[in-house]
KEKOL-29168 format. One record per residue (C-alpha): residue in three letters; x, y, z; residue number from 1. Coordinates in steps of 0.05 Angstrom, whole numbers, plus 32768, in hexadecimal, padded with zeros to 4 digits. Layout:
<pagu res="Ala" u="X" v="Y" w="Z" n="NUM"/>
...
END
This chain:
<pagu res="Met" u="7E17" v="7F43" w="81A4" n="1"/>
<pagu res="Ser" u="7E3B" v="7F03" w="81B7" n="2"/>
<pagu res="Asp" u="7E87" v="7F00" w="81B4" n="3"/>
<pagu res="Lys" u="7E83" v="7ECA" w="817E" n="4"/>
<pagu res="Arg" u="7E56" v="7EF5" w="8152" n="5"/>
<pagu res="Ser" u="7E82" v="7F32" w="815C" n="6"/>
<pagu res="Arg" u="7EBF" v="7F0A" w="8143" n="7"/>
<pagu res="Ala" u="7E9A" v="7EF1" w="8105" n="8"/>
<pagu res="Ala" u="7E9F" v="7F16" w="80C3" n="9"/>
<pagu res="Ile" u="7E58" v="7EFE" w="80B3" n="10"/>
<pagu res="Ala" u="7E27" v="7EE2" w="80E5" n="11"/>
<pagu res="Ala" u="7DDF" v="7ED2" w="80D2" n="12"/>
<pagu res="Thr" u="7DA8" v="7EAE" w="80F9" n="13"/>
<pagu res="Gly" u="7D65" v="7E99" w="80DD" n="14"/>
<pagu res="Leu" u="7D6C" v="7EBF" w="809C" n="15"/>
<pagu res="Arg" u="7D2C" v="7EBB" w="8073" n="16"/>
<pagu res="Lys" u="7D16" v="7ED8" w="8030" n="17"/>
<pagu res="Ser" u="7CD9" v="7ECA" w="8005" n="18"/>
<pagu res="Phe" u="7CC0" v="7EE7" w="7FC4" n="19"/>
<pagu res="Gly" u="7C74" v="7EDF" w="7FC6" n="20"/>
<pagu res="Asp" u="7C66" v="7E96" w="7FD7" n="21"/>
<pagu res="His" u="7CAC" v="7E80" w="7FC2" n="22"/>
<pagu res="Val" u="7CDB" v="7E75" w="7FFD" n="23"/>
<pagu res="Val" u="7D22" v="7E84" w="7FE7" n="24"/>
<pagu res="Leu" u="7D46" v="7E82" w="802A" n="25"/>
<pagu res="Asp" u="7D29" v="7E58" w="8062" n="26"/>
<pagu res="Gly" u="7D4C" v="7E65" w="80A4" n="27"/>
<pagu res="Leu" u="7D95" v="7E6E" w="808E" n="28"/>
<pagu res="Asp" u="7DCB" v="7E6E" w="80C4" n="29"/>
<pagu res="Leu" u="7E11" v="7E86" w="80B2" n="30"/>
<pagu res="Asp" u="7E51" v="7E90" w="80DA" n="31"/>
<pagu res="Val" u="7E8C" v="7EA8" w="80B0" n="32"/>
<pagu res="Pro" u="7ECD" v="7EB6" w="80D6" n="33"/>
<pagu res="Arg" u="7EF6" v="7EF3" w="80C4" n="34"/>
<pagu res="Gly" u="7F30" v="7EEA" w="8094" n="35"/>
<pagu res="Thr" u="7F15" v="7EAA" w="8073" n="36"/>
<pagu res="Val" u="7EF5" v="7E94" w="8032" n="37"/>
<pagu res="Phe" u="7EAE" v="7E7B" w="803B" n="38"/>
<pagu res="Ser" u="7E8E" v="7E5B" w="7FFE" n="39"/>
<pagu res="Leu" u="7E44" v="7E52" w="7FF3" n="40"/>
<pagu res="Leu" u="7E31" v="7E1C" w="7FC2" n="41"/>
<pagu res="Gly" u="7DED" v="7E0C" w="7FA5" n="42"/>
<pagu res="Ala" u="7DC8" v="7DFD" w="7F65" n="43"/>
<pagu res="Asn" u="7DAA" v="7E36" w="7F3C" n="44"/>
<pagu res="Gly" u="7D6F" v="7E51" w="7F64" n="45"/>
<pagu res="Ala" u="7D88" v="7E36" w="7FA6" n="46"/>
<pagu res="Gly" u="7D8C" v="7E7D" w="7FC4" n="47"/>
<pagu res="Lys" u="7DD6" v="7E8E" w="7FBD" n="48"/>
<pagu res="Thr" u="7DCF" v="7ED1" w="7F9A" n="49"/>
<pagu res="Thr" u="7D94" v="7EE4" w="7FC7" n="50"/>
<pagu res="Thr" u="7DC1" v="7ED6" w="8003" n="51"/>
<pagu res="Val" u="7DF8" v="7F03" w="7FE7" n="52"/>
<pagu res="Lys" u="7DC6" v="7F3A" w="7FD7" n="53"/>
<pagu res="Ile" u="7DAB" v="7F39" w="801E" n="54"/>
<pagu res="Leu" u="7DEF" v="7F37" w="8040" n="55"/>
<pagu res="Ser" u="7E07" v="7F71" w="8014" n="56"/>
<pagu res="Thr" u="7DC7" v="7F9B" w="8025" n="57"/>
<pagu res="Leu" u="7DAA" v="7F97" w="7FDF" n="58"/>
<pagu res="Leu" u="7D6E" v="7F71" w="7FF8" n="59"/>
<pagu res="Ser" u="7D4A" v="7F73" w="803B" n="60"/>
<pagu res="Pro" u="7D40" v="7F31" w="8060" n="61"/>
<pagu res="Asp" u="7CFA" v="7F1C" w="8076" n="62"/>
<pagu res="Ala" u="7D15" v="7F02" w="80B8" n="63"/>
<pagu res="Gly" u="7D55" v="7EF1" w="80DC" n="64"/>
<pagu res="Glu" u="7D8F" v="7F14" w="80FD" n="65"/>
<pagu res="Val" u="7DCD" v="7F25" w="80D5" n="66"/>
<pagu res="Gln" u="7E0E" v="7F48" w="80E5" n="67"/>
<pagu res="Val" u="7E44" v="7F58" w="80B1" n="68"/>
<pagu res="Ala" u="7E88" v="7F71" w="80C8" n="69"/>
<pagu res="Gly" u="7E6A" v="7F7B" w="810D" n="70"/>
<pagu res="His" u="7E30" v="7FA6" w="80F5" n="71"/>
<pagu res="Asp" u="7DE6" v="7F96" w="80F7" n="72"/>
<pagu res="Leu" u="7DCD" v="7F8E" w="80B0" n="73"/>
<pagu res="Val" u="7D89" v="7FAE" w="80BD" n="74"/>
<pagu res="Arg" u="7D9A" v="7FE4" w="80EF" n="75"/>
<pagu res="Glu" u="7DDE" v="7FF8" w="80D3" n="76"/>
<pagu res="Pro" u="7DDB" v="7FEE" w="8087" n="77"/>
<pagu res="Asp" u="7E09" v="8029" w="8077" n="78"/>
<pagu res="Ala" u="7E3F" v="800C" w="80A5" n="79"/>
<pagu res="Val" u="7E38" v="7FC8" w="8084" n="80"/>
<pagu res="Arg" u="7E3E" v="7FE8" w="803E" n="81"/>
<pagu res="Ala" u="7E7D" v="800D" w="8054" n="82"/>
<pagu res="Ala" u="7E9D" v="7FCC" w="806B" n="83"/>
<pagu res="Ile" u="7E8E" v="7FA0" w="802E" n="84"/>
<pagu res="Gly" u="7E9E" v="7F99" w="7FE5" n="85"/>
<pagu res="Val" u="7E75" v="7F73" w="7FB1" n="86"/>
<pagu res="Thr" u="7E8C" v="7F54" w="7F70" n="87"/>
<pagu res="Gly" u="7E51" v="7F37" w="7F4A" n="88"/>
<pagu res="Gln" u="7E4B" v="7F03" w="7F13" n="89"/>
<pagu res="Phe" u="7E57" v="7F37" w="7EDD" n="90"/>
<pagu res="Ser" u="7E8E" v="7F6C" w="7EDD" n="91"/>
<pagu res="Ala" u="7E73" v="7FB0" w="7EF4" n="92"/>
<pagu res="Val" u="7EA5" v="7FD9" w="7ECC" n="93"/>
<pagu res="Asp" u="7E9B" v="8012" w="7E9B" n="94"/>
<pagu res="Asn" u="7EB2" v="7FFD" w="7E56" n="95"/>
<pagu res="Leu" u="7EB9" v="8045" w="7E3E" n="96"/>
<pagu res="Leu" u="7EEB" v="8056" w="7E74" n="97"/>
<pagu res="Thr" u="7F33" v="803E" w="7E7C" n="98"/>
<pagu res="Gly" u="7F46" v="8010" w="7EB5" n="99"/>
<pagu res="Gln" u="7F65" v="804A" w="7EDA" n="100"/>
<pagu res="Glu" u="7F28" v="8076" w="7ED1" n="101"/>
<pagu res="Asn" u="7EFB" v="803F" w="7EEC" n="102"/>
<pagu res="Leu" u="7F25" v="803B" w="7F2B" n="103"/>
<pagu res="Leu" u="7F29" v="8087" w="7F32" n="104"/>
<pagu res="Leu" u="7EDD" v="808B" w="7F2C" n="105"/>
<pagu res="Met" u="7ED5" v="8057" w="7F63" n="106"/>
<pagu res="Ala" u="7F06" v="807E" w="7F8E" n="107"/>
<pagu res="Asp" u="7EDC" v="80BD" w="7F84" n="108"/>
<pagu res="Leu" u="7E9E" v="8096" w="7F9A" n="109"/>
<pagu res="His" u="7EC3" v="8083" w="7FDA" n="110"/>
<pagu res="His" u="7ED5" v="80CD" w="7FE4" n="111"/>
<pagu res="Leu" u="7F20" v="80C1" w="7FE4" n="112"/>
<pagu res="Gly" u="7F4D" v="80FE" w="7FE2" n="113"/>
<pagu res="Arg" u="7F72" v="8110" w="7FA2" n="114"/>
<pagu res="Gly" u="7FB5" v="80F4" w="7FB9" n="115"/>
<pagu res="Glu" u="7F97" v="80B5" w="7FD8" n="116"/>
<pagu res="Arg" u="7F6B" v="80A6" w="7F9B" n="117"/>
<pagu res="Arg" u="7FA6" v="80A7" w="7F6B" n="118"/>
<pagu res="Gln" u="7FD2" v="8080" w="7F9B" n="119"/>
<pagu res="Arg" u="7F9C" v="804B" w="7FA7" n="120"/>
<pagu res="Thr" u="7F8E" v="8046" w="7F5C" n="121"/>
<pagu res="Ala" u="7FD7" v="803C" w="7F4B" n="122"/>
<pagu res="Leu" u="7FDF" v="8008" w="7F82" n="123"/>
<pagu res="Leu" u="7FA3" v="7FDF" w="7F6B" n="124"/>
<pagu res="Leu" u="7FB7" v="7FE2" w="7F21" n="125"/>
<pagu res="Asp" u="7FFA" v="7FC6" w="7F35" n="126"/>
<pagu res="Arg" u="7FDE" v="7F91" w="7F63" n="127"/>
<pagu res="Phe" u="7FAF" v="7F77" w="7F2E" n="128"/>
<pagu res="Asp" u="7FE2" v="7F7A" w="7EF6" n="129"/>
<pagu res="Leu" u="7FBC" v="7FB0" w="7ED0" n="130"/>
<pagu res="Thr" u="7FF0" v="7FE7" w="7ECE" n="131"/>
<pagu res="Asp" u="8001" v="7FDD" w="7E85" n="132"/>
<pagu res="Ala" u="7FB8" v="7FDF" w="7E72" n="133"/>
<pagu res="Ala" u="7FA5" v="8017" w="7EA1" n="134"/>
<pagu res="Arg" u="7F99" v="804C" w="7E6B" n="135"/>
<pagu res="Lys" u="7F76" v="801D" w="7E3A" n="136"/>
<pagu res="Pro" u="7F2A" v="801B" w="7E34" n="137"/>
<pagu res="Val" u="7F0C" v="7FE1" w="7E5B" n="138"/>
<pagu res="Ser" u="7EE8" v="7FCC" w="7E1B" n="139"/>
<pagu res="Thr" u="7F2C" v="7FB2" w="7E04" n="140"/>
<pagu res="Tyr" u="7F37" v="7F88" w="7E43" n="141"/>
<pagu res="Ser" u="7F34" v="7F3C" w="7E44" n="142"/>
<pagu res="Gly" u="7F02" v="7F19" w="7E72" n="143"/>
<pagu res="Gly" u="7F37" v="7F0B" w="7EA6" n="144"/>
<pagu res="Met" u="7F4F" v="7F54" w="7EA5" n="145"/>
<pagu res="Arg" u="7F07" v="7F6D" w="7EAE" n="146"/>
<pagu res="Arg" u="7EFD" v="7F3F" w="7EEA" n="147"/>
<pagu res="Arg" u="7F3E" v="7F56" w="7F09" n="148"/>
<pagu res="Leu" u="7F2A" v="7F9F" w="7EFF" n="149"/>
<pagu res="Asp" u="7EE5" v="7F91" w="7F1C" n="150"/>
<pagu res="Leu" u="7F05" v="7F74" w="7F5B" n="151"/>
<pagu res="Ala" u="7F37" v="7FAD" w="7F5E" n="152"/>
<pagu res="Met" u="7EFD" v="7FDE" w="7F5E" n="153"/>
<pagu res="Thr" u="7EDE" v="7FB8" w="7F98" n="154"/>
<pagu res="Leu" u="7F1E" v="7FC1" w="7FC0" n="155"/>
<pagu res="Val" u="7F22" v="800D" w="7FB8" n="156"/>
<pagu res="Gly" u="7EFA" v="8016" w="7FF8" n="157"/>
<pagu res="Arg" u="7F24" v="7FE2" w="801F" n="158"/>
<pagu res="Pro" u="7EEA" v="7FB4" w="8031" n="159"/>
<pagu res="Gln" u="7EED" v="7F84" w="806B" n="160"/>
<pagu res="Val" u="7EBE" v="7F53" w="8049" n="161"/>
<pagu res="Ile" u="7EB9" v="7F45" w="7FFE" n="162"/>
<pagu res="Phe" u="7E80" v="7F20" w="7FDE" n="163"/>
<pagu res="Leu" u="7E96" v="7EFC" w="7F9F" n="164"/>
<pagu res="Asp" u="7E5A" v="7EE3" w="7F79" n="165"/>
<pagu res="Glu" u="7E73" v="7EB1" w="7F45" n="166"/>
<pagu res="Pro" u="7EB2" v="7EDC" w="7F38" n="167"/>
<pagu res="Thr" u="7ED3" v="7EAF" w="7F04" n="168"/>
<pagu res="Thr" u="7E97" v="7E9E" w="7ED9" n="169"/>
<pagu res="Gly" u="7EAD" v="7E9D" w="7E90" n="170"/>
<pagu res="Leu" u="7EF7" v="7EA3" w="7E9E" n="171"/>
<pagu res="Asp" u="7F2B" v="7E74" w="7E7F" n="172"/>
<pagu res="Pro" u="7F52" v="7E47" w="7EAF" n="173"/>
<pagu res="Arg" u="7F8F" v="7E75" w="7EB1" n="174"/>
<pagu res="Ser" u="7F65" v="7EB2" w="7EC3" n="175"/>
<pagu res="Arg" u="7F3E" v="7E8A" w="7EF6" n="176"/>
<pagu res="Arg" u="7F7E" v="7E75" w="7F1A" n="177"/>
<pagu res="Gly" u="7F95" v="7EBD" w="7F18" n="178"/>
<pagu res="Met" u="7F56" v="7ED1" w="7F3D" n="179"/>
<pagu res="Trp" u="7F61" v="7E9A" w="7F6F" n="180"/>
<pagu res="Arg" u="7FA7" v="7EB5" w="7F7E" n="181"/>
<pagu res="Ile" u="7F89" v="7EFA" w="7F8A" n="182"/>
<pagu res="Val" u="7F54" v="7EDE" w="7FB9" n="183"/>
<pagu res="Arg" u="7F8A" v="7EBB" w="7FE2" n="184"/>
<pagu res="Glu" u="7FB2" v="7EFB" w="7FE7" n="185"/>
<pagu res="Leu" u="7F74" v="7F21" w="7FFF" n="186"/>
<pagu res="Val" u="7F66" v="7EEE" w="8036" n="187"/>
<pagu res="Ala" u="7FAF" v="7EF1" w="804B" n="188"/>
<pagu res="Asp" u="7FA5" v="7F3C" w="8055" n="189"/>
<pagu res="Gly" u="7F6A" v="7F2D" w="8084" n="190"/>
<pagu res="Val" u="7F30" v="7F36" w="8054" n="191"/>
<pagu res="Thr" u="7EF4" v="7F07" w="8059" n="192"/>
<pagu res="Ile" u="7EDA" v="7EE9" w="8018" n="193"/>
<pagu res="Phe" u="7E93" v="7ED1" w="8010" n="194"/>
<pagu res="Leu" u="7E95" v="7EA8" w="7FD0" n="195"/>
<pagu res="Thr" u="7E5D" v="7E8B" w="7FA5" n="196"/>
<pagu res="Thr" u="7E73" v="7E62" w="7F6A" n="197"/>
<pagu res="Gln" u="7E5C" v="7E2E" w="7F37" n="198"/>
<pagu res="Tyr" u="7EA2" v="7E12" w="7F34" n="199"/>
<pagu res="Leu" u="7EA9" v="7DDE" w="7F6B" n="200"/>
<pagu res="Glu" u="7EF4" v="7DDB" w="7F5E" n="201"/>
<pagu res="Glu" u="7EF6" v="7E24" w="7F70" n="202"/>
<pagu res="Ala" u="7ED5" v="7E19" w="7FB4" n="203"/>
<pagu res="Asp" u="7F02" v="7DDD" w="7FC1" n="204"/>
<pagu res="Glu" u="7F3F" v="7E07" w="7FB0" n="205"/>
<pagu res="Leu" u="7F2F" v="7E46" w="7FD7" n="206"/>
<pagu res="Ala" u="7EFC" v="7E3C" w="800E" n="207"/>
<pagu res="Asp" u="7F0C" v="7E32" w="8057" n="208"/>
<pagu res="Arg" u="7EC3" v="7E1D" w="8061" n="209"/>
<pagu res="Ile" u="7E8D" v="7E0A" w="8030" n="210"/>
<pagu res="Ala" u="7E42" v="7E0B" w="803A" n="211"/>
<pagu res="Val" u="7E11" v="7DE8" w="800C" n="212"/>
<pagu res="Leu" u="7DCF" v="7E0B" w="8000" n="213"/>
<pagu res="Asp" u="7D93" v="7DE5" w="7FE7" n="214"/>
<pagu res="Arg" u="7D4E" v="7E04" w="7FDE" n="215"/>
<pagu res="Gly" u="7D5D" v="7E3C" w="800F" n="216"/>
<pagu res="Arg" u="7D7B" v="7E10" w="8046" n="217"/>
<pagu res="Leu" u="7DC2" v="7DFD" w="8059" n="218"/>
<pagu res="Val" u="7DC7" v="7DB2" w="8052" n="219"/>
<pagu res="Ala" u="7E11" v="7DAB" w="8063" n="220"/>
<pagu res="Glu" u="7E4B" v="7DD5" w="807A" n="221"/>
<pagu res="Gly" u="7E95" v="7DC8" w="8088" n="222"/>
<pagu res="Thr" u="7ED9" v="7DC5" w="8068" n="223"/>
<pagu res="Ala" u="7EDE" v="7DA6" w="8024" n="224"/>
<pagu res="Asp" u="7EFD" v="7D67" w="8042" n="225"/>
<pagu res="Gln" u="7EC6" v="7D62" w="8077" n="226"/>
<pagu res="Leu" u="7E90" v="7D67" w="8042" n="227"/>
<pagu res="Lys" u="7EB1" v="7D33" w="8016" n="228"/>
<pagu res="Arg" u="7EB5" v="7D01" w="804F" n="229"/>
<pagu res="Arg" u="7E6A" v="7D06" w="805A" n="230"/>
<pagu res="Ile" u="7E5A" v="7CE9" w="8016" n="231"/>
<pagu res="Pro" u="7E5D" v="7C9E" w="8009" n="232"/>
<pagu res="Gly" u="7E91" v="7C85" w="7FD7" n="233"/>
<pagu res="Gly" u="7ED3" v="7C94" w="7FFA" n="234"/>
<pagu res="His" u="7F06" v="7C5C" w="7FFA" n="235"/>
<pagu res="Ile" u="7F4E" v="7C49" w="8003" n="236"/>
<pagu res="Arg" u="7F6E" v="7C27" w="7FC7" n="237"/>
<pagu res="Leu" u="7FA3" v="7BF2" w="7FD5" n="238"/>
<pagu res="Arg" u="7FD0" v="7BD5" w="7F9F" n="239"/>
<pagu res="Phe" u="7FF9" v="7B96" w="7FA9" n="240"/>
<pagu res="Ala" u="8037" v="7B7B" w="7F88" n="241"/>
<pagu res="Asp" u="8019" v="7B36" w="7F79" n="242"/>
<pagu res="Ala" u="7FD9" v="7B0D" w="7F7C" n="243"/>
<pagu res="Pro" u="7FEB" v="7AE7" w="7FBD" n="244"/>
<pagu res="Gly" u="7FF3" v="7B2A" w="7FE1" n="245"/>
<pagu res="Leu" u="7FB0" v="7B41" w="7FC5" n="246"/>
<pagu res="Asp" u="7F8E" v="7B00" w="7FDC" n="247"/>
<pagu res="Thr" u="7FAB" v="7B05" w="8023" n="248"/>
<pagu res="Ala" u="7F94" v="7B4E" w="802A" n="249"/>
<pagu res="Met" u="7F4E" v="7B3C" w="800F" n="250"/>
<pagu res="Arg" u="7F46" v="7B06" w="8044" n="251"/>
<pagu res="Ala" u="7F5F" v="7B35" w="807B" n="252"/>
<pagu res="Leu" u="7F34" v="7B71" w="8069" n="253"/>
<pagu res="Gly" u="7EF3" v="7B51" w="8055" n="254"/>
<pagu res="Gln" u="7ECC" v="7B90" w="8040" n="255"/>
<pagu res="Ala" u="7EF2" v="7BA2" w="8002" n="256"/>
<pagu res="Thr" u="7EE8" v="7BA3" w="7FB6" n="257"/>
<pagu res="Arg" u="7F1B" v="7B7A" w="7F90" n="258"/>
<pagu res="Asp" u="7F39" v="7B88" w="7F4B" n="259"/>
<pagu res="Gly" u="7F64" v="7B4B" w="7F3A" n="260"/>
<pagu res="Asp" u="7F7F" v="7B67" w="7EF9" n="261"/>
<pagu res="Ala" u="7F99" v="7BA7" w="7F1A" n="262"/>
<pagu res="Leu" u="7FAD" v="7B82" w="7F5A" n="263"/>
<pagu res="Thr" u="7F86" v="7BB4" w="7F83" n="264"/>
<pagu res="Leu" u="7F54" v="7BB6" w="7FBC" n="265"/>
<pagu res="Arg" u="7F23" v="7BEF" w="7FC7" n="266"/>
<pagu res="Val" u="7F14" v="7BF6" w="8012" n="267"/>
<pagu res="Pro" u="7ED9" v="7C23" w="8026" n="268"/>
<pagu res="Ser" u="7EF0" v="7C5E" w="8050" n="269"/>
<pagu res="Asp" u="7EDA" v="7CA4" w="8065" n="270"/>
<pagu res="Gly" u="7F1F" v="7CBE" w="8054" n="271"/>
<pagu res="Ser" u="7F2F" v="7CD2" w="809B" n="272"/>
<pagu res="Leu" u="7F73" v="7CCB" w="80BB" n="273"/>
<pagu res="Arg" u="7F56" v="7C9C" w="80EF" n="274"/>
<pagu res="Ala" u="7F3B" v="7C6D" w="80B9" n="275"/>
<pagu res="Leu" u="7F7D" v="7C6D" w="8094" n="276"/>
<pagu res="Lys" u="7FA5" v="7C5F" w="80D3" n="277"/>
<pagu res="Gly" u="7F75" v="7C26" w="80E6" n="278"/>
<pagu res="Leu" u="7F7E" v="7C05" w="80A2" n="279"/>
<pagu res="Ile" u="7FCA" v="7C0B" w="80A3" n="280"/>
<pagu res="Asp" u="7FCD" v="7BEF" w="80EA" n="281"/>
<pagu res="His" u="7FA0" v="7BB5" w="80D5" n="282"/>
<pagu res="Leu" u="7FCE" v="7BA4" w="809A" n="283"/>
<pagu res="Asp" u="800D" v="7BAD" w="80C3" n="284"/>
<pagu res="Gln" u="7FF5" v="7B7E" w="80FA" n="285"/>
<pagu res="Arg" u="7FEC" v="7B48" w="80C5" n="286"/>
<pagu res="Ala" u="802E" v="7B57" w="80A2" n="287"/>
<pagu res="Ile" u="800A" v="7B66" w="8060" n="288"/>
<pagu res="Glu" u="8035" v="7B8F" w="8031" n="289"/>
<pagu res="Val" u="8015" v="7BC2" w="8005" n="290"/>
<pagu res="Asp" u="8037" v="7BDA" w="7FC6" n="291"/>
<pagu res="Glu" u="800F" v="7C1B" w="7FC0" n="292"/>
<pagu res="Leu" u="7FD9" v="7C3E" w="7FE9" n="293"/>
<pagu res="Ser" u="7FAD" v="7C79" w="7FD5" n="294"/>
<pagu res="Val" u="7F72" v="7C9C" w="7FF6" n="295"/>
<pagu res="His" u="7F36" v="7CAE" w="7FCB" n="296"/>
<pagu res="Thr" u="7EFD" v="7CDB" w="7FE4" n="297"/>
<pagu res="Pro" u="7EC0" v="7CF5" w="7FBE" n="298"/>
<pagu res="Asp" u="7ECC" v="7D3A" w="7F9F" n="299"/>
<pagu res="Leu" u="7EA1" v="7D78" w="7FA8" n="300"/>
<pagu res="Asp" u="7E79" v="7D65" w="7F6A" n="301"/>
<pagu res="Asp" u="7E63" v="7D26" w="7F8E" n="302"/>
<pagu res="Val" u="7E52" v="7D4E" w="7FCC" n="303"/>
<pagu res="Phe" u="7E2A" v="7D81" w="7FA4" n="304"/>
<pagu res="Leu" u="7E03" v="7D4C" w="7F7E" n="305"/>
<pagu res="Ala" u="7DF6" v="7D24" w="7FBD" n="306"/>
<pagu res="Leu" u="7DDB" v="7D5E" w="7FE6" n="307"/>
<pagu res="Thr" u="7DB4" v="7D87" w="7FB3" n="308"/>
<pagu res="Gly" u="7D80" v="7D7C" w="7F7D" n="309"/>
<pagu res="Pro" u="7D41" v="7D51" w="7F7C" n="310"/>
<pagu res="Ser" u="7D35" v="7D2E" w="7FBE" n="311"/>
<pagu res="Asp" u="7D2D" v="7CEA" w="7F9D" n="312"/>
<pagu res="Gln" u="7D73" v="7CF0" w="7F80" n="313"/>
<pagu res="Lys" u="7D97" v="7D08" w="7FBF" n="314"/>
<pagu res="Val" u="7DC9" v="7CDC" w="7FE4" n="315"/>
<pagu res="Thr" u="7DC4" v="7CD9" w="802F" n="316"/>
<pagu res="Pro" u="7E08" v="7CEE" w="804A" n="317"/>
<pagu res="Arg" u="7E29" v="7CC7" w="8082" n="318"/>
END
């Protein structure tokens, strides 16, 4: 085992999975550092849930080498299961039990002692703001409360790696942001989060690195900013105080789109610091004064649409 693979929370090489003649994963490589949020994006059917099921030992891969929390997925499945937690798309809670009883049941499944199980349950109820509702049936909980309880149950066993498969689906904006806060707190404690989501804003907000999956293959990987810079459409918007200033800048810059009514120029840019500095230096050398400057890059929606979907509609990234 290489030193790099031993430091990774998840390391996969050449991961493959087919169902009959349908290839779902076609040589997937993953490297997820410990204590980070890694987000996997892809259209429905791209292979996201299959990836989570394999990494969490619910499905066997057809080929490839995988280590999770330092354990070989095939040779040490029990050790992998002991090191991970999984929160699926739908809350895995018992509606007939109270929130407290759900947590106590999970503590029993993890073979915690009597004192530890009650201490752990009380701690998690408090951490997830469920103490007041602890003795109420889960059937009375809101969607956000159910998702918090579901994640709390995942944490009973103190997992090193947590798989969150579309954890905020169906939640209102306030509940979604509450889940984001909890995810950040978990990562601050050293937990690794493997996140799949349909909300691109969620990946942009939380993920240290993002991978885009299309038809079983990774087509791009990097930070949110790195992915945005790969897609055409980024620009720097310059606004001027008067028309003469706009005219002077237009002559100096050449490749720019002019809006005379708004007194603005749109200069193509990849959004990088180097490109911004080059433009500012160019304007400064010619003593051109700019009233307002703003940098615009494509968002993750643009990235997603450019890299996935029908091949005749894809945009070739820079």
